[in-house]
C-alpha positions in Angstrom: -6.3 -6.0 -89.5 -4.6 -8.0 -92.2 -3.0 -11.7 -91.5 -0.3 -10.3 -92.2 0.0 -8.8 -88.4 0.2 -10.7 -85.1 -2.1 -11.5 -82.5 0.3 -9.4 -80.3 0.8 -6.6 -83.0 -3.2 -6.3 -83.5 -3.9 -5.7 -79.2 -0.8 -3.5 -79.4 -2.2 -1.1 -82.0 -6.2 -1.4 -79.7 -4.5 -0.9 -76.3 -2.5 2.0 -78.2 -5.7 3.7 -79.2 -7.4 2.7 -76.0 -4.5 4.8 -74.5 -4.5 7.9 -76.2 -3.3 7.9 -79.9 -4.8 8.6 -82.8 -5.8 6.2 -85.0 -4.7 7.8 -88.1 -1.5 7.5 -86.3 -1.5 3.5 -85.7 -2.9 3.3 -89.3 0.0 5.0 -90.5 2.5 3.3 -88.8 1.3 -0.1 -89.3 0.9 0.8 -92.3 -2.8 -0.1 -93.2 -5.8 2.5 -93.8 -8.6 3.6 -91.6 -11.4 1.5 -92.9 -8.4 -2.0 -92.5 -8.3 -1.1 -89.3 -12.3 -1.1 -88.5 -13.1 -3.9 -90.7 -15.3 -6.1 -89.2 -16.3 -3.7 -86.8 -20.1 -2.0 -87.2 -21.8 0.2 -84.7 -23.7 -2.2 -82.6 -20.5 -3.9 -81.7 -17.7 -0.6 -80.9 -21.6 0.2 -78.6 -21.5 -2.7 -77.0 -17.5 -2.7 -76.5 -17.6 0.3 -74.5 -20.7 -1.0 -72.2 -18.3 -4.1 -71.4 -15.4 -2.0 -70.6 -17.4 0.3 -68.9 -18.9 -2.8 -66.8 -16.1 -3.8 -66.9 -14.1 -0.9 -65.4 -17.5 -0.4 -62.7 -16.6 -4.1 -61.5 -13.3 -3.4 -61.0 -13.3 -1.2 -58.3 -15.9 -3.0 -56.5 -13.9 -5.9 -56.4 -11.3 -2.9 -55.0 -13.8 -2.0 -52.4 -14.7 -5.2 -51.8 -10.8 -6.3 -51.2 -10.3 -2.7 -48.8 -13.2 -3.8 -46.9 -11.8 -7.1 -46.6 -8.9 -5.8 -45.3 -10.5 -3.5 -43.0 -12.7 -6.3 -41.3 -9.3 -8.7 -40.6 -6.9 -5.7 -39.2 -10.2 -5.4 -37.0 -10.2 -9.3 -35.7 -7.2 -10.0 -35.6 -6.8 -6.5 -32.3 -9.4 -8.0 -31.0 -8.1 -11.2 -30.4 
């Protein structure tokens, strides 16, 4: 993305794309081309990013499961005392 856009605008554009907005619409709104939107990102980087996001999602689910397990165990302990 061009230097004329702030980090917040860039993050908002990426978030919008992840949220389902089309790249074409984002580029039109920001006044940039799709080539500019994807500049600097190669296929291998996109693949790695996708894998990292999938791993991050798995880890978030794991943390949520462990937090629930901890809560249940704390409930059991408090009822025994």
